[in-house]
Phi, psi and omega in degrees: 000129181295138175264172181299324178298323178296314179299319179301311180301311187292334180292337177092191190290337181290339174297334174291320175293323179291323176298318175298316171301318179292323175290320174299314178299321176296316185300312182290329177289322176298313179303315182292322177300317184288321183292313194264341183242344174252313181289337186259040178285153178104142178268119179311319182290326173297315177302317179294317179295326174292327180289319177298317176300318177298318182297311188289326180274323188236342179107177185296315184301320177297322178291325175295320178293322176298311183291330177297335185267350176276146181269338179302136181301326184299327182296315183295321177296310177301323179295319178298324180284318184295334183288343187241021184296344183275358183249012176094171187292313183306308179302319185290321179298317184292321179295320179294319179297314183291325180286324177297318179301323179285310185296326186255015177295333181288342189304314186266001184297128177090343187293318184295334183279327175296315178299319180299313178298318180297325180283317188282325181302313173297324178293314176298320181295318180291323176298322178293320179298315178300310181296323178295322177294322177302310181303318181293319181291325176297322179294327176291318178296322181289329177290333179084357178206160181276089175273120186307317183293322176295315178297314184295321180289317181296312185294319177305310180292324179297323183285344182302318183294320179296315179298313181296318182295321180289318177292338172284315187290327185297307179296321183293326174298318177301314178293323177302313180299318172302317178288320180298324178292318178292320180296315181296317184292319181291319178304311185297315183296323177297313182295320176295320182290317181294318173299317180295325179290318181295320177303314179299315175298327180284319184293323183273359178077012179293327172231155180274148174289000000 
């Protein structure tokens, strides 16, 4: 029974490019899992509610102290706005927007490379198949006759790269969709929380309209 190493060797030189793409894809998947599912712990709405309780019970300074200890990026955005409450709504919104741009810059990091791997893997695989077919037909020409075993062996080896490229692209596409959904959901939650927090500050008179 053929091993993975046997398939790799039979696939030809393009298998090395596919291996590099697979390693890159795996590296960015791991980075995205850590960034989007470990670093983004905590419910933005819950953080806002806890902040409001701090403001109402102990004042703005206590809320700022609470937010400074939170690791969730939305806490940093709210902290940036709360620090400017004495300067009016426009300044608060601008401060929160600028902080959000900085804090959430990591959300899309690496996504373009996952897209590139998903696109390139099948292309490289198909290219390997084309070059493999060329080698197969050259072998037939050298043999001087169409021998079924030569044809079958050549085509089998040529298709290995296409299969490998698709096997690499398929799971990465699935992870990309998962990450994109996570980013969209968190971005939406962040926007809703920020708007709700500003509305609270306006309604309670903490900042002027």
